[in-house]
C-alpha positions as CSV (number, residue, x, y, z in Angstrom):
1,M,42.4,68.9,-4.4
2,G,42.5,66.7,-7.6
3,K,40.1,64.0,-8.4
4,N,41.0,60.4,-7.6
5,R,41.2,58.9,-11.1
6,K,41.9,55.3,-12.0
7,S,44.7,54.4,-14.4
8,K,44.1,53.0,-17.8
9,R,45.4,49.7,-16.7
10,Q,43.1,49.7,-13.7
11,L,40.1,50.4,-15.9
12,V,41.0,47.6,-18.2
13,R,41.3,45.3,-15.2
14,D,37.9,46.3,-13.9
15,E,36.3,45.7,-17.3
16,K,37.8,42.2,-17.5
17,R,36.5,41.4,-14.0
18,A,33.0,42.6,-14.8
19,K,33.0,40.6,-18.0
20,K,34.2,37.5,-16.1
21,R,31.5,37.9,-13.5
22,G,28.9,38.1,-16.2
23,N,30.3,35.0,-17.9
24,D,30.4,33.1,-14.7
25,V,26.7,33.9,-14.0
26,E,25.7,32.7,-17.5
27,E,27.8,29.6,-17.3
28,E,26.3,28.7,-13.9
29,E,22.7,29.1,-15.2
30,E,23.6,27.0,-18.3
31,R,25.2,24.3,-16.1
32,D,22.0,24.2,-13.9
33,A,19.8,23.8,-16.9
34,K,22.1,21.1,-18.4
35,R,22.3,19.3,-15.1
36,Q,18.5,19.2,-14.9
37,R,18.2,17.8,-18.4
38,R,21.0,15.3,-17.8
39,N,19.3,14.0,-14.7
40,D,16.0,13.5,-16.5
41,D,17.8,11.9,-19.5
42,A,19.8,9.6,-17.2
43,A,16.6,8.5,-15.4
44,A,14.9,7.9,-18.7
45,D,17.8,6.0,-20.1
46,M,18.2,3.9,-17.0
47,D,14.5,2.8,-17.2
48,A,14.8,2.2,-21.0
49,S,17.8,0.0,-20.5
50,A,16.0,-1.9,-17.7
51,I,13.2,-2.6,-20.2
52,G,15.5,-4.4,-22.6
53,N,13.8,-6.1,-25.4
54,E,10.4,-5.1,-24.2
55,Y,11.0,-1.5,-24.9
56,I,8.9,-0.1,-27.8
57,P,10.3,3.2,-29.3
58,L,8.0,6.1,-29.8
59,D,7.0,7.4,-33.2
60,D,10.1,9.3,-34.6
61,D,8.0,11.5,-36.8
62,D,6.4,13.3,-33.8
63,E,9.3,15.1,-32.2
64,D,7.2,17.1,-29.8
65,A,5.4,14.0,-28.4
66,P,6.2,13.5,-24.7
67,R,8.6,10.7,-24.0
68,K,6.9,7.7,-22.4
69,L,7.9,4.3,-21.2
70,P,5.2,1.9,-22.6
71,R,6.0,-0.8,-20.2
72,H,5.1,1.4,-17.3
73,G,2.4,3.4,-18.9
74,F,3.2,6.8,-17.3
75,E,4.5,10.1,-18.6
76,R,7.5,11.6,-16.8
77,E,6.3,15.0,-15.7
78,F,8.6,18.1,-15.5
79,F,7.2,20.5,-12.9
80,G,9.3,23.5,-13.9
81,M,12.1,25.3,-12.2
82,L,12.0,28.0,-9.5
83,A,12.8,31.6,-10.4
84,D,16.2,32.9,-9.2
85,E,14.6,35.0,-6.5
86,E,12.5,32.1,-5.3
87,Q,15.4,29.8,-5.3
88,E,17.5,32.2,-3.3
89,Y,14.7,32.8,-0.8
90,F,14.1,29.1,-0.2
91,R,17.9,28.4,0.0
92,R,18.2,31.0,2.7
93,A,15.2,29.7,4.5
94,D,16.8,26.2,4.5
95,E,20.0,27.6,6.0
96,L,18.1,29.4,8.8
97,L,16.1,26.3,9.7
98,E,19.2,24.2,9.8
99,L,21.0,26.7,12.0
100,N,17.9,27.3,14.2
101,D,19.2,30.7,15.1
102,F,15.9,32.3,16.2
103,P,15.6,34.5,19.3
104,T,12.3,33.0,20.5
105,P,10.1,30.0,19.5
106,E,7.4,32.5,18.5
107,E,9.6,34.1,15.9
108,R,10.5,30.7,14.5
109,D,6.8,29.8,14.2
110,I,6.1,33.1,12.4
111,F,9.0,32.4,10.0
112,L,7.7,28.9,9.3
113,Q,4.3,30.2,8.5
114,N,5.7,32.6,6.1
115,V,7.7,29.9,4.4
116,Y,4.6,27.7,4.1
117,T,2.7,30.6,2.6
118,E,5.5,31.3,0.1
119,A,5.7,27.6,-0.8
120,K,2.0,27.1,-1.5
121,G,1.6,26.1,-5.1
122,K,5.3,25.5,-5.5
123,E,5.5,22.2,-3.5
124,M,6.4,20.0,-6.5
125,K,9.0,22.4,-7.8
126,L,10.6,22.4,-4.3
127,A,10.5,18.7,-4.0
128,S,12.1,18.1,-7.4
129,S,14.8,20.8,-7.0
130,Q,18.3,19.6,-6.1
131,S,19.0,22.6,-3.9
132,C,15.5,23.0,-2.3
133,S,14.3,19.4,-1.7
134,R,16.0,19.4,1.7
135,L,13.9,22.4,2.7
136,M,10.8,20.4,1.7
137,E,11.9,17.5,3.9
138,R,12.5,19.9,6.8
139,L,9.1,21.5,6.3
140,I,7.5,18.0,6.4
141,L,9.3,17.2,9.6
142,L,7.9,20.4,11.2
143,S,4.4,20.1,9.8
144,N,1.3,19.5,11.8
145,T,-1.5,17.2,10.6
146,R,-3.2,20.0,8.6
147,Q,0.0,20.9,6.8
148,K,0.8,17.3,6.0
149,K,-2.6,16.9,4.5
150,Q,-2.0,20.0,2.5
151,I,1.2,18.6,1.1
152,F,-0.6,15.3,0.3
153,G,-3.2,17.3,-1.6
154,A,-0.5,19.2,-3.5
155,F,1.3,15.9,-4.5
156,A,-2.0,14.1,-5.4
157,T,-2.2,12.8,-9.0
158,H,1.6,13.3,-9.4
159,F,2.9,10.6,-7.0
160,I,4.2,8.2,-9.7
161,S,6.4,10.9,-11.1
162,L,7.4,12.1,-7.7
163,V,8.4,8.8,-6.1
164,T,10.6,7.9,-9.1
165,H,12.3,11.3,-9.1
166,R,15.9,11.5,-7.7
167,F,15.1,14.2,-5.2
168,A,11.3,14.3,-4.8
169,S,11.3,10.6,-3.8
170,H,13.0,11.5,-0.5
171,C,10.3,14.1,0.2
172,C,7.5,11.5,-0.5
173,E,9.2,8.9,1.7
174,K,9.5,11.5,4.5
175,L,5.9,12.5,4.1
176,F,4.7,8.9,4.3
177,L,6.7,8.1,7.4
178,Q,5.8,11.3,9.2
179,S,2.1,10.7,8.5
180,A,1.9,7.1,9.7
181,A,1.2,8.0,13.3
182,V,-1.7,10.3,12.2
183,V,-3.6,7.3,10.8
184,T,-3.5,5.5,14.2
185,Q,-4.5,8.7,16.0
186,E,-7.5,9.2,13.7
187,L,-8.4,5.6,14.1
188,G,-8.5,6.1,17.9
189,G,-10.5,9.3,17.6
190,L,-7.6,11.6,18.4
191,V,-8.1,14.1,15.6
192,E,-7.5,17.8,15.3
193,P,-10.4,20.2,15.2
194,A,-12.2,21.2,12.0
195,P,-10.4,23.4,9.5
196,E,-10.2,27.1,10.1
197,P,-13.1,29.1,8.5
198,E,-10.9,31.5,6.6
199,V,-9.4,28.8,4.3
200,D,-10.9,28.2,0.8
201,E,-13.3,25.4,0.1
202,E,-10.6,23.3,-1.7
203,T,-8.2,23.5,1.3
204,A,-11.1,22.7,3.7
205,A,-12.0,19.6,1.7
206,I,-8.4,18.4,1.8
207,Q,-8.2,18.9,5.6
208,R,-11.5,17.1,6.2
209,T,-10.2,14.0,4.3
210,S,-8.8,11.3,6.6
211,M,-5.2,10.3,6.4
212,E,-6.3,6.8,5.7
213,D,-8.1,7.9,2.5
214,M,-5.0,9.9,1.5
215,F,-2.8,6.8,1.7
216,L,-5.3,4.7,-0.2
217,G,-5.6,7.4,-2.9
218,T,-1.8,7.3,-3.2
219,L,-1.9,3.6,-3.6
220,D,-4.5,3.9,-6.4
221,E,-2.1,6.2,-8.3
222,L,0.7,3.6,-7.9
223,E,-1.4,0.6,-8.6
224,G,-0.6,0.1,-12.2
225,H,3.2,0.6,-11.7
226,L,4.0,-1.7,-8.8
227,T,6.1,-4.1,-10.9
228,H,8.2,-1.2,-12.1
229,L,8.6,0.3,-8.5
230,L,10.0,-3.0,-7.2
231,S,13.3,-2.4,-9.0
232,D,13.2,1.4,-9.5
233,R,16.3,3.1,-8.0
234,Y,14.2,5.7,-6.2
235,G,10.6,4.4,-6.2
236,S,11.5,1.1,-4.4
237,H,12.4,3.0,-1.2
238,A,9.0,4.8,-1.2
239,L,7.2,1.5,-1.8
240,R,9.0,-0.1,1.1
241,A,8.0,2.8,3.3
242,L,4.4,2.4,2.3
243,L,4.5,-1.3,3.0
244,F,5.9,-0.8,6.5
245,I,3.2,1.8,7.2
246,L,0.3,-0.3,5.8
247,A,1.5,-3.3,7.9
248,G,1.7,-1.2,11.1
249,R,5.3,-2.1,11.7
250,P,7.7,0.0,13.9
251,L,9.4,2.7,11.9
252,N,12.3,3.6,14.2
253,Q,14.0,0.2,14.6
254,I,17.4,-0.5,13.1
255,S,16.2,-3.4,11.0
256,T,13.5,-1.1,9.5
257,K,15.9,1.7,8.7
258,S,18.3,-0.7,7.0
259,L,15.5,-1.8,4.6
260,L,14.2,1.7,4.0
261,Q,17.4,3.4,3.1
262,G,20.9,2.7,1.9
263,K,24.1,3.2,3.8
264,G,25.0,6.4,1.9
265,K,21.7,8.1,2.2
266,E,21.8,11.7,3.5
267,Y,19.9,12.1,6.8
268,V,18.0,15.4,6.8
269,T,16.8,16.6,10.1
270,V,16.0,19.9,11.8
271,E,16.0,21.1,15.4
272,G,12.7,20.6,17.1
273,A,11.6,17.7,15.0
274,S,13.1,14.9,17.2
275,A,10.0,14.7,19.4
276,I,7.8,14.1,16.3
277,A,10.2,11.6,14.7
278,N,10.5,9.6,18.0
279,H,6.8,9.6,18.6
280,E,5.8,6.5,20.6
281,L,3.6,5.3,17.7
282,N,6.7,5.1,15.5
283,T,8.6,2.9,17.9
284,Q,6.0,0.2,18.4
285,L,3.5,-1.8,16.5
286,R,0.7,0.5,15.3
287,A,-3.0,-0.2,15.0
288,V,-4.0,0.2,11.3
289,P,-7.4,0.0,9.6
290,S,-8.4,-3.2,7.9
291,S,-8.2,-1.5,4.5
292,F,-4.5,-1.2,5.0
293,T,-4.1,-5.0,5.5
294,E,-6.1,-5.6,2.3
295,A,-3.9,-3.1,0.6
296,V,-0.8,-5.0,1.6
297,R,-2.3,-8.2,0.2
298,K,-3.2,-6.5,-3.0
299,I,0.3,-5.0,-3.4
300,I,1.9,-8.4,-3.0
301,T,-0.4,-10.0,-5.5
302,D,-0.3,-7.3,-8.1
303,S,3.4,-6.6,-8.0
304,T,4.3,-10.3,-8.8
305,A,1.2,-11.3,-10.8
306,N,2.9,-11.2,-14.1
307,M,6.2,-12.7,-12.9
308,D,7.2,-16.3,-13.5
309,A,9.9,-18.2,-11.6
310,T,12.6,-16.9,-13.9
311,A,11.6,-13.3,-13.5
312,L,11.5,-13.7,-9.7
313,R,14.9,-15.3,-9.7
314,V,16.3,-12.3,-11.7
315,L,14.6,-9.9,-9.3
316,A,16.0,-11.8,-6.3
317,A,19.5,-11.1,-7.6
318,H,18.8,-7.5,-8.3
319,P,20.5,-5.1,-5.9
320,T,17.4,-2.8,-5.7
321,G,14.7,-5.3,-6.2
322,N,15.9,-7.8,-3.6
323,P,15.2,-5.7,-0.4
324,T,11.7,-5.0,-1.7
325,L,11.1,-8.7,-2.5
326,Q,12.4,-9.6,1.0
327,L,9.8,-7.3,2.6
328,L,7.0,-8.7,0.4
329,L,7.9,-12.2,1.3
330,E,8.2,-11.4,5.1
331,L,4.8,-9.6,5.1
332,E,3.1,-12.4,3.3
333,L,4.4,-15.1,5.6
334,S,3.8,-13.1,8.8
335,L,0.5,-11.4,8.0
336,F,-1.2,-14.0,5.9
337,P,-0.2,-17.5,7.2
338,K,-1.7,-20.6,5.7
339,A,-4.8,-21.9,7.3
340,K,-4.3,-24.9,9.6
341,K,-5.9,-28.2,8.9
342,G,-8.6,-29.4,11.2
343,P,-7.9,-31.8,14.0
344,K,-7.7,-35.5,13.3
345,A,-10.9,-37.4,14.0
346,K,-11.0,-40.2,16.5
347,K,-12.1,-43.6,15.7
348,G,-15.9,-43.8,15.2
349,E,-16.2,-40.1,14.8
350,E,-16.8,-38.1,11.6
351,P,-13.8,-36.1,10.4
352,V,-13.7,-32.5,11.4
353,A,-13.9,-30.0,8.5
354,P,-10.6,-28.1,7.9
355,V,-10.5,-24.4,8.8
356,E,-11.4,-22.2,5.9
357,P,-8.5,-20.3,4.5
358,E,-8.6,-16.5,5.0
359,I,-6.6,-15.9,1.8
360,P,-8.3,-16.1,-1.6
361,E,-7.2,-19.0,-3.8
362,V,-4.3,-17.4,-5.6
363,T,-0.7,-18.4,-6.1
364,T,1.3,-16.9,-3.2
365,L,4.7,-15.4,-3.6
366,L,6.1,-18.3,-1.5
367,E,4.6,-20.8,-4.0
368,K,6.1,-18.9,-6.9
369,L,9.5,-19.0,-5.4
370,V,9.5,-22.6,-4.3
371,P,6.6,-24.3,-6.2
372,G,5.5,-27.6,-4.8
373,A,7.7,-27.3,-1.7
374,P,8.6,-29.3,0.3
375,A,7.8,-32.3,-1.9
376,T,9.8,-30.9,-4.8
377,F,13.0,-30.4,-2.8
378,S,14.0,-34.0,-3.3
379,D,13.8,-33.6,-7.1
380,E,17.1,-32.1,-8.3
381,T,15.5,-30.8,-11.6
382,S,12.6,-29.0,-9.9
383,E,12.3,-25.2,-9.9
384,A,12.3,-25.1,-6.1
385,T,15.6,-26.9,-5.9
386,G,17.1,-24.7,-8.6
387,F,16.0,-21.6,-6.8
388,V,17.5,-22.6,-3.4
389,N,20.8,-23.8,-5.0
390,S,21.1,-20.6,-7.0
391,M,20.4,-18.3,-4.1
392,L,22.7,-20.1,-1.6
393,Y,26.0,-18.7,-3.0
394,D,24.6,-15.5,-4.5
395,P,25.8,-12.3,-2.7
396,I,22.4,-10.6,-3.1
397,G,20.0,-13.6,-3.5
398,S,21.2,-15.2,-0.2
399,R,19.5,-12.4,1.7
400,L,16.1,-13.4,0.3
401,L,17.0,-17.0,1.3
402,E,17.6,-15.8,4.8
403,T,14.2,-14.3,4.9
404,L,12.7,-17.5,3.5
405,V,14.4,-19.6,6.1
406,K,13.5,-17.3,9.0
407,H,9.8,-16.9,8.3
408,C,8.7,-20.0,6.2
409,P,6.2,-22.5,7.7
410,G,7.7,-25.4,9.7
411,K,6.9,-27.9,7.0
412,I,9.0,-26.1,4.4
413,F,11.8,-25.4,6.9
414,K,12.0,-29.1,7.7
415,G,12.3,-29.8,4.0
416,L,15.1,-27.2,3.6
417,Q,16.9,-28.6,6.6
418,A,16.7,-32.2,5.5
419,V,17.7,-31.7,1.8
420,F,20.0,-28.6,1.6
421,F,21.4,-27.6,5.0
422,G,21.5,-30.6,7.3
423,P,23.8,-32.9,5.2
424,R,26.3,-30.1,4.4
425,I,26.0,-27.6,7.3
426,A,29.8,-27.5,7.9
427,T,30.5,-26.7,4.3
428,L,27.9,-23.9,4.2
429,L,29.1,-22.4,7.5
430,R,32.6,-22.1,6.1
431,N,31.4,-20.1,3.1
432,D,31.4,-16.3,3.4
433,I,28.0,-16.0,1.6
434,A,26.2,-19.3,2.4
435,S,27.0,-18.9,6.1
436,Y,24.3,-16.3,6.6
437,P,21.3,-18.5,5.5
438,A,23.0,-21.3,7.5
439,I,23.0,-19.2,10.6
440,Q,19.3,-18.6,10.2
441,V,18.9,-22.4,10.0
442,L,20.8,-22.8,13.3
443,N,18.4,-20.4,14.9
444,R,15.5,-22.6,14.2
445,L,16.9,-26.1,14.9
446,S,15.7,-28.2,17.7
447,K,18.0,-29.5,20.4
448,E,18.7,-32.8,18.7
449,D,19.3,-31.3,15.2
450,L,21.5,-28.6,16.8
451,A,23.6,-31.2,18.5
452,D,24.1,-33.0,15.2
453,A,25.0,-29.7,13.5
454,V,27.6,-28.9,16.2
455,E,29.2,-32.4,15.8
456,K,29.6,-31.7,12.1
457,A,30.9,-28.2,12.6
458,L,33.5,-29.0,15.2
459,P,36.3,-30.2,12.8
460,A,35.9,-26.9,10.9
461,M,36.5,-24.7,14.0
462,P,40.1,-23.8,12.9
463,V,38.8,-22.7,9.5
464,F,36.1,-20.6,11.2
465,V,38.8,-18.8,13.3
466,E,41.2,-18.5,10.3
467,K,38.6,-16.9,8.0
468,G,37.0,-14.8,10.8
469,R,33.6,-16.6,10.9
470,F,33.1,-15.3,14.5
471,N,29.4,-14.8,13.8
472,V,29.1,-18.5,13.1
473,I,30.9,-19.5,16.4
474,K,28.8,-17.0,18.3
475,T,25.6,-18.5,17.0
476,L,26.7,-22.0,17.8
477,F,27.4,-21.1,21.5
478,E,24.2,-19.0,21.9
479,R,21.9,-21.6,20.4
480,C,23.4,-24.4,22.6
481,H,22.9,-22.1,25.6
482,V,19.3,-21.4,24.6
483,R,18.4,-25.0,23.7
484,G,20.1,-26.4,26.8
485,A,22.6,-28.4,24.8
486,T,25.2,-28.4,27.6
487,D,26.9,-31.5,26.4
488,Q,28.0,-29.7,23.2
489,M,29.2,-26.6,25.0
490,K,32.4,-28.0,26.3
491,P,33.6,-29.6,23.0
492,L,32.8,-26.2,21.3
493,L,34.9,-24.3,23.8
494,N,37.8,-26.8,23.6
495,A,37.8,-26.5,19.9
496,L,37.8,-22.7,20.0
497,V,40.7,-22.7,22.6
498,A,42.7,-25.2,20.5
499,A,42.3,-23.0,17.4
500,N,43.6,-20.0,19.4
501,G,46.8,-21.3,20.9
502,G,45.5,-24.0,23.3
503,D,45.2,-21.7,26.4
504,W,42.3,-19.6,27.8
505,K,44.5,-16.6,28.1
506,F,44.9,-16.3,24.3
507,L,41.2,-16.1,23.5
508,V,40.7,-12.3,23.9
509,P,44.0,-11.2,22.4
510,K,43.7,-13.4,19.3
511,I,40.0,-13.0,18.6
512,C,40.1,-9.2,19.1
513,F,43.5,-8.9,17.3
514,L,45.1,-7.1,20.2
515,D,48.6,-8.2,19.2
516,D,48.5,-6.6,15.7
517,E,50.3,-3.3,16.3
518,A,50.0,-2.1,12.7
519,D,46.3,-2.7,12.5
520,A,45.6,-1.1,15.9
521,K,46.9,2.2,14.5
522,A,44.9,1.9,11.3
523,P,41.8,-0.3,12.0
524,K,40.0,0.7,8.8
525,E,42.7,-0.4,6.4
526,K,42.2,-3.7,4.5
527,F,44.5,-6.6,4.8
528,T,45.0,-10.0,3.1
529,Q,43.9,-13.1,4.9
530,P,45.8,-16.4,4.4
531,D,43.1,-17.5,1.9
532,G,44.0,-14.5,-0.3
533,K,40.8,-12.6,0.2
534,N,40.7,-8.9,1.2
535,T,38.7,-8.5,4.4
536,N,37.8,-5.4,6.5
537,K,39.7,-5.8,9.7
538,S,37.5,-3.5,11.7
539,A,34.5,-5.7,10.9
540,L,36.4,-8.8,12.0
541,I,37.3,-7.1,15.3
542,S,33.7,-6.1,15.8
543,H,32.5,-9.7,15.1
544,G,35.2,-11.1,17.4
545,S,34.2,-8.7,20.2
546,Q,30.6,-9.8,19.9
547,L,31.7,-13.4,20.3
548,I,33.7,-12.5,23.4
549,S,30.7,-10.6,24.9
550,A,28.4,-13.5,24.1
551,L,30.7,-16.0,25.9
552,L,30.8,-13.7,28.9
553,G,27.0,-13.9,29.1
554,I,27.0,-17.7,29.2
555,P,27.4,-18.9,32.8
556,G,29.9,-21.6,33.6
557,V,33.0,-22.5,31.8
558,P,32.6,-20.1,28.8
559,A,32.4,-17.0,31.1
560,K,35.2,-18.3,33.3
561,A,37.5,-18.7,30.3
562,I,36.9,-15.2,29.0
563,Q,37.4,-13.7,32.5
564,A,40.7,-15.5,32.9
565,S,41.7,-14.2,29.5
566,L,40.9,-10.6,30.4
567,L,43.0,-10.9,33.6
568,A,45.9,-12.2,31.6
569,L,46.1,-9.2,29.3
570,N,49.2,-7.1,29.6
571,R,49.1,-3.3,30.0
572,A,49.2,-2.4,26.3
573,Q,46.6,-5.0,25.4
574,L,44.1,-3.9,28.1
575,L,44.4,-0.2,27.0
576,R,43.9,-1.2,23.3
577,L,40.9,-3.3,24.2
578,A,39.3,-0.3,26.1
579,T,40.0,2.3,23.5
580,H,40.0,0.6,20.0
581,S,36.3,0.7,19.2
582,A,32.8,0.6,20.7
583,A,32.7,-3.2,20.3
584,T,35.9,-3.8,22.1
585,A,35.1,-1.4,24.9
586,G,31.7,-3.1,25.2
587,I,33.6,-6.3,26.4
588,L,34.9,-4.5,29.5
589,V,31.5,-2.9,30.1
590,K,29.9,-6.3,29.9
591,A,32.5,-7.7,32.3
592,F,31.5,-5.2,35.0
593,S,27.9,-6.4,34.8
594,T,28.6,-10.1,34.8
595,P,28.9,-12.3,37.9
596,S,32.1,-14.2,38.3
597,Q,33.1,-17.4,40.2
598,N,36.4,-15.7,40.9
599,L,35.5,-13.3,43.8
600,N,38.5,-11.1,43.0
601,F,37.8,-10.8,39.2
602,H,36.3,-7.3,39.2
603,K,38.7,-6.0,41.8
604,M,41.8,-7.2,39.8
605,L,40.3,-5.8,36.5
606,V,39.8,-2.4,38.0
607,A,43.2,-2.4,39.6
608,A,44.7,-3.1,36.2
609,L,42.7,-0.3,34.6
610,Q,43.7,2.2,37.3
611,Q,47.0,3.0,35.6
612,H,45.1,4.1,32.4
613,V,42.6,6.5,34.0
614,V,44.0,9.6,32.3
615,A,44.0,7.9,28.9
616,L,40.5,6.6,29.3
617,T,39.1,10.0,30.2
618,S,40.2,11.4,26.8
619,S,39.1,8.3,24.7
620,Q,35.9,8.3,22.7
621,Y,35.3,4.7,23.6
622,G,37.4,4.2,26.8
623,H,35.4,6.7,28.9
624,V,32.4,4.3,28.9
625,V,34.6,1.7,30.6
626,L,35.4,4.2,33.3
627,N,31.8,5.1,33.7
628,A,30.9,1.4,34.0
629,I,33.2,1.1,37.0
630,I,31.4,3.7,39.1
631,N,28.0,2.3,38.0
632,A,28.9,-1.1,39.4
633,P,27.7,-1.8,42.9
634,S,30.2,-2.1,45.8
635,K,28.7,-5.3,47.2
636,G,27.2,-8.4,45.8
637,D,28.0,-10.9,43.0
638,V,29.2,-8.0,40.8
639,A,31.2,-5.7,43.1
640,V,33.9,-3.1,42.7
641,P,35.4,-2.2,46.1
642,F,34.9,1.3,47.3
643,H,38.5,2.1,47.9
644,L,39.3,1.5,44.2
645,K,36.5,3.9,43.2
646,E,37.9,6.4,45.6
647,N,41.4,6.1,44.2
648,I,40.1,6.6,40.6
649,M,38.1,9.7,41.8
650,G,41.3,11.1,43.3
651,Q,43.0,10.8,40.0
652,L,40.1,12.5,38.2
653,E,40.2,15.3,40.7
654,T,43.8,16.2,39.6
655,Q,42.6,16.3,36.0
656,E,39.4,18.4,36.6
657,A,40.6,21.4,34.5
658,V,41.5,19.1,31.6
659,L,38.2,17.1,31.9
660,R,36.1,20.3,31.7
661,E,37.7,21.2,28.3
662,S,36.0,18.4,26.3
663,W,32.6,16.8,26.2
664,I,34.1,13.4,27.0
665,G,35.8,14.7,30.1
666,R,32.6,16.5,31.2
667,N,30.7,13.3,30.7
668,V,33.1,11.4,33.0
669,W,33.1,14.2,35.6
670,R,29.3,14.3,35.6
671,T,29.0,10.5,35.8
672,W,31.4,10.2,38.7
673,K,29.7,13.2,40.4
674,G,32.9,15.2,40.6
675,D,31.2,18.3,42.0
676,L,29.7,16.3,44.8
677,W,33.2,14.9,45.6
678,S,34.7,18.4,45.7
679,H,32.0,20.1,47.8
680,K,30.3,17.4,49.9
681,R,32.7,14.5,50.3
682,H,30.6,12.6,52.8
683,A,27.6,12.6,50.5
684,W,29.8,11.3,47.7
685,V,31.1,8.5,49.9
686,R,27.5,7.4,50.7
687,W,26.6,7.5,47.1
688,A,29.7,5.6,45.9
689,K,29.1,2.9,48.5
690,D,25.6,2.4,47.0
691,V,24.0,2.8,50.5
692,N,20.7,4.6,51.0
693,P,21.5,7.2,53.7
694,E,17.8,7.7,54.6
695,E,17.4,4.0,55.3
696,S,20.6,3.8,57.2
697,R,19.6,6.7,59.5
698,M,16.1,5.3,60.1
699,S,17.5,1.9,61.0
700,A,20.0,3.4,63.4
701,A,17.4,5.7,65.1
702,P,16.8,4.6,68.8
703,K,13.4,3.0,69.6
704,S,11.2,4.8,72.0
705,R,9.3,3.0,74.7
706,K,6.4,5.5,74.6
707,G,5.0,4.0,71.4
708,P,5.5,4.1,67.7
709,A,4.0,7.5,67.2
710,V,6.6,9.2,69.4
711,A,9.4,7.2,67.8
712,E,8.2,8.3,64.3
713,K,8.2,12.0,65.4
714,K,11.8,11.7,66.8
715,A,13.0,9.9,63.7
716,A,11.5,12.6,61.5
717,A,13.1,15.3,63.6
718,A,16.5,13.7,63.2
719,A,16.1,13.0,59.5
720,V,18.3,14.9,57.0
721,A,16.9,14.9,53.4
722,V,19.9,14.4,51.0
723,E,19.0,14.8,47.4
724,G,21.3,15.0,44.3
725,D,20.5,17.4,41.6
726,G,21.4,17.1,37.9
727,D,24.9,18.8,38.4
728,G,25.9,16.3,41.0
729,D,25.5,18.8,43.9
730,V,23.5,17.9,47.1
731,D,20.8,20.0,48.8
732,V,20.6,19.4,52.5
733,E,17.5,20.5,54.4
734,M,17.6,20.7,58.2
735,A,14.5,19.1,59.7
736,G,15.2,20.1,63.4
737,A,17.5,21.5,65.9
738,G,19.5,18.2,66.2
739,S,19.8,17.7,62.4
740,V,23.4,18.9,62.2
741,A,24.6,16.6,64.9
742,A,22.7,13.7,63.3
743,A,24.2,14.4,59.9
744,A,27.7,14.6,61.5
745,D,27.1,11.2,63.2
746,V,26.0,9.6,59.9
747,A,29.0,11.0,58.0
748,A,31.3,9.7,60.7
């Protein structure tokens, strides 16, 4: 049998393929090296351009001298690159952790320990690697206290380079946030046992160091570079995380997350870390040592010590520096309030000495932003007046003004209200930028000032509706309700109705844009308003839905008007309201939890939704409306009649096979207890009627004349324990010979 030989053409082809594979490998390595150099050069160029005229070039004669930024006074470190074998190992480990495809938890723990061992000494290379920094974040998420301290020890003396690095900054931020709860635990004496005896002396010393000292050591490294970190593209996020931790603020709130990270930031997580991330100490105010409070004060002072009013104004309009400046101002006003003056002395008594201030006599950040306030507000040429006027209409600076209005002392707020906001509140509320600081002003106004602001804003109601300023209208209604300004509520509602067609029934369709067919199909597209500005329609629908929900929650005429508008919706409008978005569906959910003066409101609304049951069961947002119906009680101020629930359940039964094919359908079937309906109909009836079967049986049990003890025994013998499990099934335990008959009587 002859040998299987390749043709000459095939050999040439194989040689070309081998050469191409070799060239591809070389090109890939060269691209990785160039990418690393380009990232470092871009970071250096960005900082150099930010320095401007203050930049002092290095000596050109010394080409080998490390590149430095004299303004910041630190050398950018390069930690080296992982070898190809190491990079492949860590990349594969990252994939395995993300997939979480381990047979048992013990095998996963062994795998993690091996990764920690392999990563020892390479922590900074991993953190600064584009492909492996995610693995470092996942390791931090899964680390215990000892391992976190070990990473802190590895990063020590290099934090300024790490927090300003494109990839390593995310690892530092994750390390700070995950270690915050440890400080509180150590403060309360809840610490882990001493280090294991087999570790070396250096590791044992790191593990004996408290987490408080590790945070303070990190701050010592960053101390001379705080001004630079305020506006650094990567370092500002780490600085904000440190400030939240030092102040003991909750770390899992939405407002906190919006300040800590941008909208486009990648969220790195791993299976099994949710319990650590959602630790109760991260969801509430945490106890912190006094050294942390002093550290916050020092950061605020040091970071703005060399800034004058002009520099602060520039920083306030900086897209990266503004959020950090907001946080500094908020912490200063909330943690270090001004000392109050002593009480006034009565006639014939000596004046009482004022309370000594707790803060050292230094110029605060508030005084630098608005020097001499509120006395200087009346001077049009003063720096305080110039700052407020320049920030009012600035897209970025207005956010700092919001923080100032929200947290400033009452004396300064009264000055802002009297000079800037009170006389021109209607004009400011109409503006798409100035309306946000003006809303914060409305939230702090007294009843009398609020009534005056409503009177000035009423003529502008058509403009609010036309430009989509639904958040302004919502704030006006909510504040009038909170302050008890009932006299202003009716004129506000009349103005809103007049701007939307002059009838209650037009409120929901117009404010939620239910009549716009084209936009209902493509809610994320942009459109042109009559004023010529491009606006995101989905955001307007969301704001309009929030306004409708707020009006539903205000008893009296506002809630009555919205309920009448909901009942007037046609079939297509009602389906679009239930399925368009989470905000629009939330209106119907809110309607099923709000009492109504119309006793038939909930009944008529459910009857109108019955024809859309099949469509709602397959809708991402509509299924929550369907679940709200079954969760509503069958009796009381908010009541959905039982026969309507039974009719809907009958429709769901015919769609059981379809429902089980999707997670939305399974959610509906589970919420409506479909298995209970199919197997134990009488138990489902009792559950849907919202009646406690045990109480009903005990109340119906005949009373014995032989005494309460005998009666209790007979009642216990006739009791049937009916309990629902997680799948909606019911377990029935027979308590005596007459149990079956008793259960049949109750079911009948």
